[in-house]
C-alpha angles and dihedrals in degrees: 000000000000120000124209092258091053091050091051089050092054093047091048092056096043097054098075091057093052091046092050091051092051092047092050092050092049093048093048090051090051091049091052091049092047093051093046093049096048096044096046098044096073091055091051093054094041096067110120116225093207114048125209093215135050106194104313096333116101113233119216136157129328090030128066142187098232149352111322093021127112120352120332097231090060096044099094096040102050118039138166121218127166092346094308122117114213137188116211131198134155089274096057148285120301131190115244109226100184145350123217102201095179092059096029096238131137122198120213135179128218113213089205093054120110120236136177091274099043137025124191141156116277138184093216134240137276143172124228110255092236097042116123089234138090134180116276115240091242093060113106125187122203117193114212133206096006121173108253091202104043107022113108086217087080098039140058097249123101128226093280095035093250127132120249089230097249099064094259127115121261091204122096107260124220116261106235091200087064093066093107089058090057091049092052094046094046089053090063112109094235091055100033090059087067091061093223119171116240088240090074091064124089128186123196140150121248092243086079092059092085130221094316093057088214127156107182106179093190091060091041090053093233127133101214146344140220123213128192137164103197139030086212090221091299106096094162095044111070091182089074099044117118103247120202140067127289116209128191123214136192128210093219141326091295093037091231119161107230110249092214090057092048090055091047094052092045088059091051093260129132121233118239145144138241141188135026092301095048092240117192117264132177112221109210131204091247092063093258128128122215137173093231126021143327105240096107096039095047089053092046092050091052091048091050092053092050091045092052091058091051092048090050092049095048093046091051092048091050094050094046094050090054097052 
């Protein structure tokens, strides 16, 4: 039989064990929280605002992946969303398939464009008058199913029916040397099934589009168009042509690549801009912005990550040895 004094004696000796267990549990929880916080923090601060890839396409100056990235004049024309790079003009949005930085050319596709495998109605394509782009010399447009009686392509009137002032037409004229292109395209199964005469086809180069770079198929009285920028070594096989539109771009009026941006990219940074005056800024992998390059900040970010692991390890060791 246990008396009250004996019960108090037992409770008195069991309390330290319960207290020790609670203390150990609390300290271990603190250790886990401490480790998680220190090891995750470097990755939170290391996110780079401007990315150097959009999907699988490398992004370099003058383009960017978001606001404050790249060069301001290009911001509204080339955008990156959900890993997809897109070119935008007043006629629509077009996927960018590739960028040739060495030759300053971007390649876009128009989902409404006709090809050898598919023909469909289209509204045409145009560039904004103030866009820092122009058609590449290799780009060829072929208008399909044009009215031979009402299309201005086959007359001397311009879009609005006005004279150019010197008696010549203001409308792009068909390139007679491009007749073989029409023959090859009209031999494609998708187009041949429409039984269109070759006379409804018109080939011309974009340089004839004029300063507005506008190809309005409704005004031109044509149903569709095909655009390509390379025969791909298969001039007589339209199935293998590279369909799409090639656009040239310039960095500025002198087409000079900014030296500050070159230094930034060599140090694994991404060129951008900031402030009301769009001042140059180099966005670095460590989440830092500089006005020059990223060599110091990339090194500092790496050192911080390594240091955080050591701090976490030493703190854990200290707490465990004092349990």
